[in-house]
Residue, then its C-alpha position, 0 to 999 in steps of 0.5 A: m361926305d363928312i370928312s370929320l366923322r370918326n366912326k368906323l375908321l381904318g387902323e394904321s395897319e389896315l390903311k397901310s394894306i389898302l394903300t399899298e395895294y393901290k400904290n402897287e396897282r393891285c386895286n383900283w380906286q373905284e373898287v375901295d370904299k372911298t369915303l372910309v379910306l379918305q377919312s382914314m387917310m386924314e385921320h392918320i395924315g400925321s402918323t409917326d410911321g414914315e412909310l404910311r405917312d409919306q410913301l402911302i398917304y401923301t403919295s396916294f393923295y398926290r396920285l388921286i389929286v394931281e396925276s389922275n384927278q379922281i377926287e371931285a372939286e366939292l370933296l377937295t373943298v371939304l378936305l381943304d376945310a378939314c385941313m385948315n380947321e382941324r389939323m394945320f394947327k394941331g400942337i402948334g408951338e410945340k417943339d420936338s413932338d410928333t404933332v409936327f408930322t400932322r401939321a407938315f403933311t397937312t400943309l402938303l395936302i393943301a399944296l396939292i389942292l391948290y395945285r388942282d385949283n390952279q388947273a381947274d379953278f373951283l375954289p372961291q375967292n374967299l377961300i383962297d383969302t382964308v388959305k393965305e391968312k392961315l398959311i401966314t399965321y401957321i408959318e409965323l407960329e411953327e417952332d418945330l423946324r426939324g427936317y429928317v427925324p431919325g426913326k420917323g422920317w421927314a417932318h420938314s415943316i418949313a420946306h413943306v409950307a414953302d411948297t404950299f406958298e409956291e402953289l398959293v403964289k401961282n393962284p390967279k386969285l391971290d392979290k399981288e398986293d399980298y406979295p410983300v407980307i408973304v415975302r416978309v414971313l418967308c424971310s423971317k424963317v431964315l432968321i432962326s437961331d435954335s437950329v441949323y437948316v441942313h435939308d435944303e430949307d433955304e432953297r425951298l423958301l426961295t422957290p415961292i419968293l422967286e415965283m413972286i419976283e417972276r410975277g411982278l414983286n417989287v424987288k425993293e421988298i427983298e432989298q429992304f430985308l437984306q438991308e436989315i440983316p446986319n443990324q438984326l445980327k448985331i441985336q441978336k449977338a447981344k441977346i443969344e449965346n455964341e452957339k445959337y448966334w453962329f447957327l443964325v449966321f450959318n442960316i443967313k449965309s446959306f440962304l443968301k448964297s442959294f439966292h445969289f446962285k438961283i438968280n445968277d442967270q437973270p441979267k435983270l436981277l443983277p442989281l439984286q445980286k449985287k445987294i446980296e453980295e454986299t449983305l454977305a460981306k457984312v455977315f460974320 
């Protein structure tokens, strides 16, 4: 199946009708033109219609990949390639444009495919390496940090890519030597001053970090980031306007408080918890 084909694709209203029938169990996946429907789902993955994008396309992918395993491994590999080569970077660098929906929901689809690989081990090593590099590049370049967009629903680019990193970290083919660079790139998205995270982005960023700690990440990597925060604040305070500085302070505090709470019941991480407390005391 060539998922990049553009002929005979369903329009949004037609796709919405079919996926609504599937969601409500009024039709069986085996009864639809699977090639056509999947191509159309990929074409409209970033629709500005929140119901179609989130509740129908994403939910259908979730059911087909995670719940019922109805998309074969070969086709999932094709979908993954299409995600990374055609959609993941669409409009990258733009702010407040609708392309964010394509990027954000493409990373969510990648997360679902990685989840399936974690269960069935069908993706080759080189493809996991490529996913890692693409995700790192993507999160570094993403500048549209909106969570919920009025009238269009969730964009949530940072939360979604954090979810994808969580599935990547769980993959046994990921080299643990890659953990430090992943931690750094995730933590870098805490140090933002253009807007305030208000939709649990801090907790979502923490999830893959905690997963890496559980899998053997040296906490010295995190302690180093914590040590750099006060100096980063001083540098930024001299560069940016007051309002943006306080956005930065808010984002850092929210992340550190969430981090402190998340590891509160883990005695082995008490030294890290103390480092977080020390850093919090210096953030003002």
